[in-house]
N, C-alpha and C positions, 0 to 999 in steps of 0.2 A: 504493499499499499504505499502511496506516494503523498506525502503532505507538503505542499507547496510553500507553506510559511513556516515550516520546521516546528511544529508544535507537537507536544505528547499526546497521548491517548487521554480521555477524560479520566479514567480510572486511576491513573498514575499520580495525580495530585495528593490523594490521601495517604501516600507512602513516603512522602518527602520529609515529614517531620519524625518518621520512626527511627531513623538511624541516629541522629543526634540525640533522641530521647533515650535510646538504649545506651549509648555512649555515656551520656551523663549519669544514668542510674548505675552503671558499672563502675565509673570513678567515684561516686558518692558512696557506693558500697564498700570501696576500699580505701577511703579517704582517712578512716582512722588509723590506717597503717602508714600515714604520711605520703601516700601516692596521690599526686595532684594532676598528673597528665598520663595518657596512654597514647600510643600511636595506632592509628587505624590501618588496617582492620584488627580488631581485638580477637586474638585466637586464645583458646584455652591454655596452649603452652606459653604464650607471651604473658598472660595473667599470671600464672604459676611461677614463672621465672622473676616477674616484677614483685610479687609477694615474697618469695623466697629472699630475693635481694634486700628487700625492705626489713625483713626480720633479721638479716644479719647486720644491717647497718644499724638497727636499734637495739642489738643485743648489747649487754653491759660488758 
């Protein structure tokens, strides 16, 4: 299907805010560990590595 004005389909507009909302929820969930920023895409492996590094830095 060709769209001469380069617009997306009507159903796509509802998904625009989902990615930032999930990102903010994840950062909020780990903020107590001192994590304030994560790179996207957030993967389970990346999240585990960042959390482990945070624990090492915070250990006495």
